[in-house]
N, C-alpha and C positions, 0 to 999 in steps of 0.2 A: 569326625570321630566323637563318640560319646565317652563318658568318663571311664567306663569299663575297658573300652578299646584303647584309650590313652594309657591306662594303668598297665594293660598287657604289653603295650609298646615299651613302657618304662622298664618293666620287669625283664623283657627280652634284652634290652640294652644293658641292664645291670649284670645279666648273666655273661655278657661279653667282657665286662670289665673285671679284671682280677682284683682291682683296688676298690671295687664296689662304688665307683664314682663315675658319673656321667656329666659332661658339659654339653649343653645344647646351644647351637648357634643358628642364626637365621637362615642362611642359604647353603647350598651344596658346595660353593667355592670357598666359604668362610673358613673351614678347617685348614686349607692350604695356606691362607693368609695368617691364620692363628699360629700354625707351627713355624712359619717364617718369623713371626714376632717373638717366638720363644727362642729363635736362633738355631733351630734344628737344621742340620745339613741336608736332610731329606724329609719328605713328607711321608709319615707312616701310612702304608697302603691300607691297613685295616682301621685307621683312625685311632689307634690305641698307642698311648705314650705313657710310660711308667705305670702301666696297668689301668690308666684312666682313658675312658672312651670319649672322644670328641666327635659329636654328631652334628653334621649340618643337615637341616631339614629340607626335604624335597618339595617341589611344587606338585600340586595335584591339578587335574583339568580345570577346576574352578578357582585355582590360586588360593586355596585355603590351607595348604599344607606347609607353607613356609612363612617367614616374616615374624615380626615381633609378637603377634597374637598367638601364633603356634607355640613359640617358646614359652610365653606366659602361661598358656594352657597346660603344658607339660609340667612346668615348675609348680603351678597351683595344684594340680592333681596330686603330684608327689607330696606336697606339703599337707594337703587335706588328709591323705592316706598315711601320713607319717612314714614316708619312704625316705631314708637318709641318703645323702651323697648325690642328690640331683641338683644341678646348678644350670643357670642359663645366663647368657649375655646377649643383650640386644643393642641395636644402634641408637645413637643419640637423636638422630632424625631432626636436627635443627634446634634442639633445646640448648640453652646457654650453658656454658661450662660450669657456672655456679650451681646449676641444677643437677648436672651429671656427676660432678666430683664426689658428692656425698654418697652416691650410689655405686661407687667403684673403689674409692680409696680405703686404706686401712681403717679398721674399727667397724666398717660396714660388713655384716656377716652374710648378706645375700638372703635367700638363694638366687634372687634375680638381680643381675648387675647390668649397668649401662656403660658402654664404652664412653670414654671422655673425648668423643669426637662425633662428627656426623655419622660416620660409619667406619668399618674396620679398614677400608682403603686409606683413610686419612692417617691411620697409625703407621701403615707402611711408608707413607710419604714422610712421616716424622723421623724415620730411620736415616734419612739423608738422600742425596742425589747420587745415583750410580756413576762410578768413575768412567765407565765405558761411554757415557753420554757427554763427556766433556765437562766444561766448567759449570759449577752450580749456578742456577739462575738467581736473579734478584727476586726472592720470594715475595717481598712486599709488592713489587711491581706486577708480578705475574698473578698473584692471588687477587689483587685489586681489580684486575680485568673481569673477574667473575662477580664483582659487586652488584651489577644490575640484575643478574640471575638470582643471586642470594636474596636481594631485596624483594624482587617480584614474587619469589616462592614463599617468602615469609608473609607477604600480603595475602597470598592464596590461602595459607593456613588460617590466617585471621578471619578472612571472609567465610571460609568453610565452617569455622566454629560458630559464626553468627547464623548462617543459614541452617546449620545442624540444629541449633537451639530452636529455630523457628520451624523445624521439620520440613525444610525445603531442600535438603541435601540430595534427596533421591525421590523417585516416585513413591507415593503413598499407596497402601493397599490394606484392605480389611484383614484382620488377624482372627483366626478361628479361636473362639473362646473368649474374646475380648469385646467390650462394647463398641459399637460402630460410632464413628465420629459424626457429630451433628454440625450443620452449617454454621449455626450461631457460635458454637464452641470454637470452630476453626477460625472464623472471622475475628472473634475476640482476641485469640492468641496472636494472630498476625497483626492486629491493630496495636496490641501492647508492645510488640517487638519491632515494628517497622522503623521506629526512630533510630534503631541501631544501624540499619542499612542506610537510612537517609543521612545520618550524621557522619558516616564513615567517609573521610576525605582520602580517597585513593592516592591522589597525587602527593598530598602532604605525607601520608604514611610511607610511600615509596621513597621520598626524599629523606625522611628520617631514618628508615632502615638502611638505605644506601650509605648515608653518612656514618651511621653506627658501625657498619661493617668495615668501611674504610679506616675508621679510627682503630678498630680492633686489629686489623692487619698491621697497622703501623706500631701498635703498642704491645700486642700479645698474640703471637701466631697460634698458640694453643687455643685461645678463645675463638680465633678465626676458623680454626679447623672444626670447631663445634657447630658452626653455622654453614660452612661450605661443604657441599656434597663431594666426598672424596672420589667418587666414581668419575667425576669430571676430570680429575687429575690424570686418571688412567686412560680415559676414553678421548680426551681432548687436549689437555695441556701437554702431557709427555709426548704424544704423537706429533703435535704441532711443533714443539721445540726440537725434537730429535729427528723428525722426518722418518720415524719408524712406524711399523704397523702396531696398532693397539695391543694385539696379542703378544708381540715381541716385547713391547714396553712392560706389559704385565709380568712376563717371564723374567726380564732383566731386573725389574724393581724388586721382585720377590727374592731373586738370587742375591741382590745387594743386601736386603734385610737379613738374610741368613748369614751372609759373610761378615756382617758387623756384630753378630750375636743377638740380633733381634732388638726389641725395645725394652729397656729396663722396667718401665711401669707394668708391662704385661708379664714379664718374667717374674717380677715380685708378686703380682696378683696370683699367678699360677701356684707359686710355692705357698702362699698364704692360704689358698683355698684347698689345694690338694695335699699339702704336707710334704710334697716331693720337690727336689730341685728340678729345674727345666731339663 
């Protein structure tokens, strides 16, 4: 979508909101998780609560309609066009808690916020373990099992950043209206940057990231939740421990979150941003 189309979309959403406030989330399932974190007994069918529209963005065929980039675009367009009442919340996506907290906690005005976790699923997990599943697991032991995956994924992010700087992340192609690359220019850039790949010790970085995550799991679960993909908890951990279908685990974990009144940090954020109690 171009800026005019995005602005039209924003204005259409504002017309739905009697409070003239819209909150954009990354995916279509996110509003259901969000309303559970507010402790609402049911999920508003129209996505409107207290007059505020909570909109989860849909995928398009090329997967450009959802995700953090889409939320950023809508919030940026609203800001540039001085449209008030438009907010967005995006996943932490592996950033450390010390980076995420200043973009969520009180005194930060937004309009773009970051969850203080890898994704919204982590926040549901932080509401506790559903009683229908039996005794609560040893969180340190269970989360530690995912350490190798966390460490490996963090290495992937680091390597991607290196190859992106060297313009090796994807196939290169000529761009209409831009000067074409010359062989000497490309060779020089690769030569100047190749040491970053040559000096990257994958084995050492893996060991370091793995040790760091294990330490965080033992010292601060909130920090661990910033690095561990919460979708794994719904798609692997809960089904493994409960021997239930992943969809049933999702249903029961959301029901538990609603039953305990949601998560205080999300309820406080809602009231701070919207001016309404949850």
